[in-house]
C-alpha positions in Angstrom: -15.3 -64.3 -23.4 -11.6 -65.0 -24.0 -9.3 -62.0 -23.1 -6.9 -62.0 -26.2 -4.8 -59.2 -24.4 -2.9 -61.8 -22.3 -2.0 -63.9 -25.3 0.3 -61.7 -27.1 3.9 -60.8 -25.6 5.7 -57.4 -26.0 8.4 -59.5 -27.8 5.9 -60.9 -30.2 4.8 -57.5 -31.1 8.3 -56.1 -31.4 9.2 -58.8 -34.0 5.9 -58.8 -35.9 6.0 -58.2 -39.7 4.4 -54.7 -39.4 3.1 -53.3 -42.6 1.8 -49.7 -43.4 -1.6 -49.4 -44.9 -1.5 -48.2 -48.6 -4.2 -45.8 -47.9 -2.3 -44.0 -45.3 -1.3 -40.5 -45.7 1.6 -38.6 -44.4 0.2 -38.0 -40.9 -2.5 -40.6 -40.7 -0.8 -44.0 -40.8 -1.6 -47.2 -39.4 0.3 -50.5 -39.5 -1.0 -54.1 -39.3 0.8 -57.3 -38.4 -0.5 -60.8 -38.6 0.2 -62.6 -35.5 -0.3 -66.3 -36.7 -2.3 -68.9 -34.8 -3.9 -68.2 -31.4 -6.8 -66.1 -30.1 -5.1 -62.8 -31.3 -4.5 -63.0 -35.0 -4.0 -59.4 -36.1 -2.4 -56.4 -34.5 -3.2 -52.6 -35.3 -1.0 -49.8 -34.2 -0.2 -45.9 -35.2 2.8 -45.8 -37.2 3.9 -42.5 -35.5 3.9 -44.3 -32.1 5.2 -47.9 -32.6 5.8 -48.4 -28.9 2.3 -47.1 -28.1 -1.0 -48.9 -27.5 -1.9 -51.8 -30.0 -5.2 -53.0 -30.8 -5.6 -56.7 -31.1 -8.3 -58.6 -33.0 -9.3 -62.2 -33.2 -10.3 -63.4 -36.7 -14.1 -62.5 -36.3 -13.3 -59.1 -34.7 -10.8 -58.2 -37.7 -13.2 -59.3 -40.4 -16.0 -57.3 -38.7 -13.5 -54.3 -38.5 -12.3 -54.4 -42.1 -16.0 -54.9 -43.4 -17.1 -51.9 -41.3 -14.1 -49.8 -42.8 -15.1 -50.9 -46.4 -18.8 -49.9 -45.8 -17.6 -46.4 -44.7 -18.8 -46.8 -41.0 -15.7 -44.9 -39.9 -15.7 -42.3 -42.4 -15.5 -38.8 -40.8 -17.5 -37.2 -43.9 
């Protein structure tokens, strides 16, 4: 399996076009950034900690994550 962690530099993440989710609330915010071509195509982070950890997704992983979120698989209720 290709490890996408080594395909994205700190500089690339710092200059990525981060967008906050429209569903975010005051204290529960996430941001997403498209990374373009390559193994890692989307990055996700906590907007309260922009220099903290980042989740990297390849295309299939991102589509699976979004689909699961839409299906309610991550709902806390």
